[in-house]
MARKEPA-429723 format. One record per residue (C-alpha): chain; residue number from 0; x, y, z. Coordinates in nm, 4 decimals, decimal comma. Example, Ala and Ser with C-alpha at 12.3 -4.5 7.8 and 13.67 -1.06 7.14 Angstrom:
<recs>
   ch     i          X          Y          Z
    A     0     1,2300    -0,4500     0,7800
    A     1     1,3670    -0,1060     0,7140
</recs>
This chain:
<recs>
   ch     i          X          Y          Z
    A     0    -7,2156    -1,3891    -2,8893
    A     1    -7,1960    -1,7102    -2,7068
    A     2    -7,0596    -1,6670    -2,3351
    A     3    -6,9541    -1,9901    -2,1147
    A     4    -6,9111    -1,9777    -1,7706
    A     5    -6,6444    -2,1711    -1,6044
    A     6    -6,4739    -2,2254    -1,2344
    A     7    -6,1932    -1,9997    -1,0821
    A     8    -5,8464    -2,1437    -1,1133
    A     9    -5,6629    -2,0160    -0,8594
    A    10    -5,2726    -1,9484    -0,9162
    A    11    -4,9729    -1,8289    -0,7183
    A    12    -4,7572    -1,5628    -0,9166
    A    13    -4,3873    -1,5609    -0,8427
    A    14    -4,2814    -1,2345    -0,7570
    A    15    -3,9354    -1,2792    -0,5910
    A    16    -3,6425    -1,1182    -0,8386
    A    17    -3,3175    -1,0170    -0,7262
    A    18    -3,2799    -0,6191    -0,8256
    A    19    -2,9480    -0,4605    -0,9593
    A    20    -2,9291    -0,1351    -1,0184
    A    21    -2,6550     0,0793    -1,2590
    A    22    -2,6647     0,4401    -1,3206
    A    23    -2,5025     0,4358    -1,6623
    A    24    -2,6669     0,6091    -1,9490
    A    25    -2,5122     0,5761    -2,2378
    A    26    -2,4753     0,1900    -2,2744
    A    27    -2,7794     0,0434    -2,4414
    A    28    -2,7587    -0,2857    -2,2482
    A    29    -2,9966    -0,1300    -1,9889
    A    30    -2,9726    -0,2333    -1,6096
    A    31    -3,2128    -0,0729    -1,4108
    A    32    -3,2735     0,3038    -1,5210
    A    33    -3,0123     0,3490    -1,7496
    A    34    -3,1943     0,4547    -2,0670
    A    35    -3,5280     0,5691    -1,9006
    A    36    -3,6384     0,8990    -1,7975
    A    37    -3,5002     0,9531    -1,4206
    A    38    -3,7381     1,1908    -1,2970
    A    39    -4,0603     1,2053    -1,4780
    A    40    -4,3375     1,0120    -1,2803
    A    41    -4,2745     0,7250    -1,5357
    A    42    -4,0295     0,4922    -1,6762
    A    43    -4,0204     0,5420    -2,0321
    A    44    -3,7595     0,4411    -2,2812
    A    45    -3,5926     0,7011    -2,5016
    A    46    -3,3652     0,4408    -2,7092
    A    47    -3,3455     0,0800    -2,8254
    A    48    -3,2713    -0,0876    -2,5150
    A    49    -3,1516    -0,4432    -2,3926
    A    50    -3,2252    -0,5874    -2,0641
    A    51    -2,8848    -0,7438    -1,9227
    A    52    -2,9575    -0,7609    -1,5577
    A    53    -3,2396    -0,8797    -1,3515
    A    54    -3,4047    -0,5563    -1,2204
    A    55    -3,6966    -0,4452    -0,9968
    A    56    -3,9159    -0,1249    -1,0808
    A    57    -4,1345     0,0116    -0,8245
    A    58    -4,4002     0,3021    -0,7877
    A    59    -4,3947     0,4023    -1,1491
    A    60    -4,5793     0,3316    -1,4624
    A    61    -4,3307     0,1644    -1,7625
    A    62    -4,3370     0,2904    -2,1112
    A    63    -4,1756     0,1338    -2,3990
    A    64    -4,1451     0,4637    -2,6260
    A    65    -4,2890     0,4504    -2,9715
    A    66    -4,1171     0,3308    -3,2499
    A    67    -3,8491     0,1813    -2,9973
    A    68    -3,7399    -0,1695    -2,9290
    A    69    -3,6720    -0,3004    -2,5821
    A    70    -3,5396    -0,7006    -2,5414
    A    71    -3,5420    -0,8974    -2,2423
    A    72    -3,2713    -1,1509    -2,2837
    A    73    -3,2637    -1,5109    -2,1541
    A    74    -3,2419    -1,5862    -1,8257
    A    75    -3,3137    -1,2221    -1,7111
    A    76    -3,6223    -1,0953    -1,5272
    A    77    -3,7836    -0,7409    -1,5163
    A    78    -4,0380    -0,7254    -1,2242
    A    79    -4,2376    -0,4079    -1,1898
    A    80    -4,5473    -0,3471    -0,9660
    A    81    -4,7335    -0,0669    -1,1735
    A    82    -4,8752    -0,0440    -1,5231
    A    83    -4,6911    -0,1648    -1,8266
    A    84    -4,7404     0,0102    -2,1852
    A    85    -4,5376    -0,0966    -2,4966
    A    86    -4,6598     0,2420    -2,7192
    A    87    -4,7860     0,2679    -3,1034
    A    88    -4,5324     0,1101    -3,3155
    A    89    -4,2973    -0,0158    -3,0475
    A    90    -4,1704    -0,3743    -3,0374
    A    91    -4,1186    -0,5733    -2,7298
    A    92    -3,9193    -0,8886    -2,7110
    A    93    -3,9261    -1,1290    -2,4208
    A    94    -3,6785    -1,4041    -2,4292
    A    95    -3,6549    -1,3865    -2,0439
    A    96    -3,9377    -1,2984    -1,7602
    A    97    -4,1373    -1,0542    -1,7681
    A    98    -4,3273    -1,0211    -1,4149
    A    99    -4,6108    -0,8012    -1,3092
    A   100    -4,6754    -0,7957    -0,8987
    A   101    -4,8997    -0,4876    -0,8390
    A   102    -5,2437    -0,5886    -1,0251
    A   103    -5,1980    -0,2963    -1,2515
    A   104    -5,2920    -0,3066    -1,6045
    A   105    -5,0759    -0,4484    -1,9505
    A   106    -5,1672    -0,2351    -2,2269
    A   107    -5,0363    -0,3210    -2,6250
    A   108    -5,1207     0,0493    -2,7874
    A   109    -5,2169    -0,0024    -3,1594
    A   110    -4,9560    -0,1368    -3,4395
    A   111    -4,7236    -0,2309    -3,1788
    A   112    -4,5299    -0,5474    -3,2163
    A   113    -4,4519    -0,7675    -2,9130
    A   114    -4,2711    -1,1077    -2,9142
    A   115    -4,2539    -1,3492    -2,6422
    A   116    -3,9422    -1,6320    -2,7128
    A   117    -3,9322    -1,9892    -2,6463
    A   118    -3,7688    -1,9394    -2,3419
    A   119    -3,9790    -1,6346    -2,2530
    A   120    -4,2351    -1,5903    -1,9752
    A   121    -4,5087    -1,2888    -1,9316
    A   122    -4,6257    -1,3383    -1,5660
    A   123    -4,8787    -1,0360    -1,5312
    A   124    -5,1456    -1,0470    -1,2155
    A   125    -5,3646    -0,7688    -1,3596
    A   126    -5,5557    -0,6981    -1,6819
    A   127    -5,4043    -0,7685    -2,0323
    A   128    -5,5251    -0,5680    -2,3392
    A   129    -5,4164    -0,6090    -2,6982
    A   130    -5,5143    -0,2711    -2,8885
    A   131    -5,5687    -0,2540    -3,2499
    A   132    -5,3520    -0,3720    -3,5356
    A   133    -5,1381    -0,5260    -3,3209
    A   134    -4,9146    -0,8488    -3,4207
    A   135    -4,7736    -1,0500    -3,1144
    A   136    -4,6257    -1,4103    -3,1137
    A   137    -4,5998    -1,6381    -2,8126
    A   138    -4,3833    -1,9053    -2,8848
    A   139    -4,3134    -1,9205    -2,4628
    A   140    -4,5751    -1,8728    -2,1865
    A   141    -4,8011    -1,5822    -2,1165
    A   142    -4,9958    -1,5886    -1,7721
    A   143    -5,2745    -1,3142    -1,7483
    A   144    -5,4133    -1,2974    -1,3639
    A   145    -5,6927    -1,0726    -1,4513
    A   146    -5,9216    -1,0324    -1,7925
    A   147    -5,7710    -1,0599    -2,1384
    A   148    -5,9365    -0,8489    -2,4133
    A   149    -5,8031    -0,8525    -2,7927
    A   150    -5,9391    -0,5804    -3,0108
    A   151    -6,0127    -0,5524    -3,3541
    A   152    -5,7834    -0,6418    -3,6139
    A   153    -5,5382    -0,8067    -3,3936
    A   154    -5,2884    -1,1014    -3,5491
    A   155    -5,2043    -1,3060    -3,2477
    A   156    -4,9910    -1,5986    -3,3259
    A   157    -4,9911    -1,8643    -2,9922
    A   158    -4,7122    -2,1464    -3,0982
    A   159    -4,6695    -2,1742    -2,6827
    A   160    -4,9077    -2,1367    -2,4252
    A   161    -5,1385    -1,8868    -2,2681
    A   162    -5,3382    -1,9139    -1,9376
    A   163    -5,6105    -1,6513    -1,8605
    A   164    -5,7396    -1,6742    -1,4673
    A   165    -6,0261    -1,3841    -1,5469
    A   166    -6,2175    -1,3193    -1,8793
    A   167    -6,1271    -1,3173    -2,2267
    A   168    -6,3242    -1,1434    -2,4794
    A   169    -6,1834    -1,1765    -2,8448
    A   170    -6,3497    -0,8582    -3,0954
    A   171    -6,4476    -0,8507    -3,4253
    A   172    -6,1932    -0,9282    -3,7078
    A   173    -5,9183    -1,0591    -3,4507
    A   174    -5,7436    -1,3571    -3,5150
    A   175    -5,5751    -1,6284    -3,2923
    A   176    -5,4030    -1,8954    -3,4541
    A   177    -5,0870    -2,1111    -3,4166
    A   178    -4,9807    -2,4581    -3,2733
    A   179    -5,0047    -2,3908    -2,9090
    A   180    -5,3339    -2,3373    -2,6874
    A   181    -5,4888    -2,0658    -2,4832
    A   182    -5,6648    -2,1905    -2,1078
    A   183    -5,9338    -1,9853    -1,9455
    A   184    -6,0514    -2,0071    -1,6320
    A   185    -6,3599    -1,7929    -1,6098
    A   186    -6,5644    -1,6554    -1,8910
    A   187    -6,5035    -1,6849    -2,2758
    A   188    -6,6796    -1,4184    -2,5473
    A   189    -6,5659    -1,4640    -2,8951
    A   190    -6,6746    -1,2206    -3,1933
    A   191    -6,3230    -1,3143    -3,3807
    A   192    -6,1796    -1,6289    -3,4795
    A   193    -5,9765    -1,8119    -3,2193
    A   194    -5,7966    -2,1134    -3,3843
    A   195    -6,0494    -2,1988    -3,6485
    A   196    -6,3335    -2,1150    -3,3764
    A   197    -6,5370    -1,8235    -3,5378
    A   198    -6,8159    -1,6132    -3,3570
    A   199    -7,1240    -1,8088    -3,2531
    A   200    -6,9591    -2,1408    -3,2577
    A   201    -7,0959    -2,3697    -3,0117
    A   202    -6,8069    -2,5905    -3,0122
    A   203    -6,5260    -2,4153    -2,9050
    A   204    -6,4897    -2,5577    -2,5674
    A   205    -6,6687    -2,6769    -2,2182
    A   206    -6,6476    -2,6735    -1,8532
    A   207    -6,4948    -2,7233    -1,6232
    A   208    -6,2575    -2,4809    -1,7823
    A   209    -6,1868    -2,3490    -2,1384
    A   210    -5,9229    -2,5052    -2,3775
    A   211    -5,8326    -2,3683    -2,7089
    A   212    -5,5992    -2,4986    -2,9736
    A   213    -5,3557    -2,7469    -2,8063
    A   214    -5,2748    -2,6483    -2,4410
    A   215    -4,9284    -2,8305    -2,3504
    A   216    -4,9509    -3,0093    -2,0405
    A   217    -4,8583    -2,8327    -1,7120
    A   218    -4,5294    -2,9875    -1,6264
    A   219    -4,2162    -3,0449    -1,8565
    A   220    -4,0330    -3,3498    -1,6427
    A   221    -3,6465    -3,3656    -1,7245
    A   222    -3,5509    -3,6281    -1,4874
    A   223    -3,7256    -3,8891    -1,2983
    A   224    -3,5079    -4,1610    -1,1028
    A   225    -3,5553    -4,3819    -0,8346
    A   226    -3,2504    -4,5385    -0,6393
    A   227    -3,1337    -4,7706    -0,3045
    A   228    -2,9682    -4,5222    -0,0787
    A   229    -2,8792    -4,6756     0,2536
    A   230    -3,1558    -4,8544     0,4255
    A   231    -3,4043    -4,6162     0,2272
    A   232    -3,5257    -4,5165    -0,1817
    A   233    -3,4223    -4,2091    -0,2721
    A   234    -3,6733    -4,0527    -0,5479
    A   235    -3,5170    -3,7612    -0,7479
    A   236    -3,6902    -3,5488    -1,0116
    A   237    -3,6566    -3,2098    -1,1871
    A   238    -3,8494    -2,9924    -1,4158
    A   239    -3,7381    -2,7669    -1,6955
    A   240    -4,0435    -2,5545    -1,6338
    A   241    -4,3899    -2,5264    -1,4648
    A   242    -4,7747    -2,4051    -1,5567
    A   243    -5,0336    -2,3995    -1,2837
    A   244    -4,8678    -2,6918    -1,0908
    A   245    -5,0367    -2,7546    -0,7524
    A   246    -4,8547    -3,0932    -0,6017
    A   247    -4,6448    -3,4215    -0,6957
    A   248    -4,7406    -3,7403    -0,5285
    A   249    -4,5537    -4,0586    -0,4867
    A   250    -4,6957    -4,3763    -0,5347
    A   251    -4,5318    -4,6795    -0,4622
    A   252    -4,6533    -5,0681    -0,5701
    A   253    -4,5562    -5,4174    -0,4952
    A   254    -4,6636    -5,5596    -0,8078
    A   255    -4,6594    -5,2844    -1,0510
    A   256    -5,0419    -5,3208    -1,0706
    A   257    -5,2328    -5,1599    -0,7378
    A   258    -5,0005    -4,8385    -0,6095
    A   259    -5,0593    -4,6339    -0,2844
    A   260    -4,9505    -4,2846    -0,2298
    A   261    -4,6683    -4,2526     0,0567
    A   262    -4,6142    -3,9085     0,0304
    A   263    -4,6862    -3,5437    -0,1078
    A   264    -4,4702    -3,2609    -0,2014
    A   265    -4,5724    -2,8995    -0,3403
    A   266    -4,5394    -2,7925    -0,6808
    A   267    -4,3521    -2,4843    -0,8161
    A   268    -4,7214    -2,3219    -0,9659
    A   269    -4,5722    -2,1484    -1,2429
    A   270    -4,1760    -2,1386    -1,2987
    A   271    -3,9670    -2,0881    -1,6267
    A   272    -3,6381    -2,2157    -1,4402
    A   273    -3,5193    -2,5335    -1,3368
    A   274    -3,6365    -2,6799    -1,0170
    A   275    -3,5024    -3,0035    -0,8315
    A   276    -3,7269    -3,2387    -0,5980
    A   277    -3,6418    -3,5171    -0,4315
    A   278    -3,8345    -3,7637    -0,1696
    A   279    -3,6972    -4,0226     0,0989
    A   280    -3,8932    -4,3209     0,1296
    A   281    -3,8064    -4,4248     0,4701
    A   282    -3,9789    -4,7502     0,4904
    A   283    -3,9343    -4,9366     0,1446
    A   284    -4,0655    -5,2732     0,0684
    A   285    -3,7885    -5,5453     0,0613
    A   286    -3,7770    -5,7043    -0,2754
    A   287    -3,8960    -5,5392    -0,6235
    A   288    -4,1166    -5,2339    -0,5670
    A   289    -4,2548    -5,0248    -0,8524
    A   290    -4,2559    -4,6247    -0,8059
    A   291    -4,4730    -4,3446    -0,9704
    A   292    -4,5094    -3,9652    -0,9834
    A   293    -4,8693    -3,8235    -1,0321
    A   294    -4,8337    -3,4442    -1,0980
    A   295    -5,1752    -3,2444    -1,0083
    A   296    -5,2146    -2,8725    -1,1294
    A   297    -5,4713    -2,6297    -0,9644
    A   298    -5,7406    -2,7133    -1,1987
    A   299    -5,7127    -3,0744    -1,0936
    A   300    -5,6103    -3,2357    -1,4078
    A   301    -5,2887    -3,4558    -1,3475
    A   302    -5,0156    -3,6627    -1,5138
    A   303    -4,8367    -3,9833    -1,4063
    A   304    -4,4444    -4,0400    -1,4641
    A   305    -4,2861    -4,3817    -1,4402
    A   306    -4,2780    -4,6429    -1,3281
    A   307    -3,9427    -4,6769    -1,1905
    A   308    -3,8322    -5,0050    -1,0753
    A   309    -3,6426    -5,0583    -0,7365
    A   310    -3,4608    -5,3988    -0,6099
    A   311    -3,4345    -5,3514    -0,2482
    A   312    -3,2327    -5,5556    -0,0260
    A   313    -3,1009    -5,5014     0,2894
    A   314    -2,7715    -5,5920     0,4256
    A   315    -2,7615    -5,9598     0,5940
    A   316    -2,7830    -5,8513     0,9646
    A   317    -2,9102    -6,0793     1,2449
    A   318    -3,2994    -6,1253     1,2658
    A   319    -3,3587    -6,0670     0,9036
    A   320    -3,4452    -6,3234     0,6435
    A   321    -3,3123    -6,3301     0,2597
    A   322    -3,5866    -6,4108    -0,0148
    A   323    -3,4987    -6,5825    -0,3473
    A   324    -3,6170    -6,7095    -0,6239
    A   325    -3,4241    -6,9409    -0,8552
    A   326    -3,3950    -7,0030    -1,1414
    A   327    -3,5577    -6,7093    -1,2423
    A   328    -3,6980    -6,6803    -1,5342
    A   329    -3,8629    -6,9999    -1,4284
    A   330    -3,8602    -7,2575    -1,7141
    A   331    -4,1384    -7,4641    -1,5276
    A   332    -3,9547    -7,5914    -1,2119
    A   333    -3,8028    -7,3469    -0,9503
    A   334    -3,7837    -7,2525    -0,6263
    A   335    -3,8786    -6,9802    -0,3840
    A   336    -3,6592    -6,9694    -0,0442
    A   337    -3,6575    -6,7609     0,2429
    A   338    -3,3255    -6,7975     0,4071
    A   339    -3,1204    -6,6806     0,7253
    A   340    -3,4639    -6,6157     0,9365
    A   341    -3,3430    -6,6130     1,2945
    A   342    -3,4451    -6,9224     1,5613
    A   343    -3,7772    -6,8309     1,7278
    A   344    -3,8910    -6,6058     1,4501
    A   345    -4,2440    -6,5682     1,3892
    A   346    -4,4525    -6,7786     1,1529
    A   347    -4,3781    -6,7742     0,8029
    A   348    -4,6346    -6,7304     0,5241
    A   349    -4,5437    -6,7601     0,1675
    A   350    -4,8081    -6,6157    -0,1098
    A   351    -4,7613    -6,5951    -0,5121
    A   352    -4,9653    -6,3514    -0,6789
    A   353    -5,0708    -6,3134    -1,0417
    A   354    -5,0619    -5,9551    -1,2833
    A   355    -5,4125    -5,8945    -1,1349
    A   356    -5,2938    -5,8873    -0,7524
    A   357    -5,5073    -6,2516    -0,7475
    A   358    -5,3322    -6,5156    -0,4880
    A   359    -5,2400    -6,8261    -0,6721
    A   360    -5,0642    -6,9987    -0,4090
    A   361    -5,0693    -6,9653    -0,0305
    A   362    -4,8722    -7,1740     0,2358
    A   363    -4,7529    -7,1647     0,5741
    A   364    -4,4282    -7,4017     0,5105
    A   365    -4,2350    -7,5933     0,7449
    A   366    -3,8437    -7,4837     0,8516
    A   367    -3,6412    -7,7310     0,6662
    A   368    -3,3226    -7,8740     0,8558
    A   369    -3,0919    -7,5613     0,7623
    A   370    -3,3193    -7,3278     0,8880
    A   371    -3,4793    -7,1995     0,5469
    A   372    -3,8530    -7,2248     0,4434
    A   373    -3,9567    -7,3024     0,0968
    A   374    -4,2216    -7,3601    -0,1909
    A   375    -4,1812    -7,5689    -0,5129
    A   376    -4,3088    -7,3784    -0,8647
    A   377    -4,3802    -7,6495    -1,0858
    A   378    -4,6645    -7,7255    -1,3696
    A   379    -4,8397    -7,9011    -1,0842
    A   380    -4,9284    -7,5288    -0,9751
    A   381    -5,1226    -7,5020    -1,3233
    A   382    -4,9325    -7,1555    -1,3788
    A   383    -4,9830    -6,9867    -1,7118
    A   384    -4,6836    -6,8018    -1,8323
    A   385    -4,6285    -6,4528    -1,7284
    A   386    -4,5182    -6,2599    -1,4316
    A   387    -4,5707    -6,3561    -1,0644
    A   388    -4,4936    -6,1980    -0,7287
    A   389    -4,3686    -6,3644    -0,4585
    A   390    -4,3933    -6,2400    -0,1182
    A   391    -4,2574    -6,3947     0,2474
    A   392    -4,4222    -6,2383     0,5346
    A   393    -4,2865    -6,2984     0,8962
    A   394    -4,4369    -6,1190     1,1805
    A   395    -4,4416    -5,7258     1,0306
    A   396    -4,1800    -5,8024     0,7372
    A   397    -4,2281    -5,8502     0,4413
    A   398    -4,0074    -5,9526     0,1680
    A   399    -4,1298    -5,9417    -0,2221
    A   400    -3,9474    -6,0673    -0,5441
    A   401    -4,0836    -6,0839    -0,9038
    A   402    -4,0874    -6,4209    -1,0878
    A   403    -4,1162    -6,4937    -1,4630
    A   404    -4,2608    -6,8008    -1,5561
    A   405    -4,1815    -6,9566    -1,9056
</recs>
């Protein structure tokens, strides 16, 4: 038996659920305690039931009765602060969300059947135990805040994601398979078969955390845009789901090669709902800018999205210059012109950089008779075909334009 000691990941579990209660006992579309015994010291199903309203149960253990079926529908949430048990031969189907907020145990008894659908989430902050001969399928997400124990002869199919913040222990003859993956944050012991990794195999996973199978990226981004908004640049993005998401960083570049961090926004941690974010760049660069989004999870892993290109041009007001490169693309003979600068403006510097950020030309031009400043771009500059950035600086203001040399 092999033991791998790994770093501990910290996750914040979401437990904010809007509770509803109904008193109907005849309708199996269970809302709060309709199809459960109401006076016993625990909630126990007495017939097949479907959760069609988001609900909260407090102070008593929850049992899915032996041989019965309990379903949480898409978009609905059940939250409990006590122990949750799926009795022998019972069936639990999660297409919505099941939250455990009290640090208690989740137990699946022998010969039970549990399915987490593609839209389903179990977010449990206690220990999670699967007893012998259980069949379980995870198409969505299972997040376990405590230890995860898989007993003998369990058949666990993971096509989604499982994240374990405590230890994971797989017993003899248990089989875990599928196209998804498992992330273990502390200690992994395997006496069974996990995605083809058998007991005694030293190549199952490694530090700083254990990744088994194909563990998906922590954030599903559905939209990312950057646009000119009044005197600023507005960045908007949305996520369909988040797993272990710590924060987003907003990066900006004048040349599309070297980026600087201009802002940071907290992520949603773990979420199966649509989350919408925005960031306003109050001091955008004039001309062409490039924006990226960098997402970082609680383990320090990150992913970048973008870039998005914005051509920021302010209205021509008194005291402001305009930079123009023409013609563009440049056929080998063109001009970069800074015009409309006010009389008495600071010294002008015009620079041209290549794709690596290297300055290939820098001049301090003399004002033309019409008040403009310009540089000539032609074959005498010994420029290779490619993309260049023309930057004009006057005082504290910078203006940039991209030029394509043919």
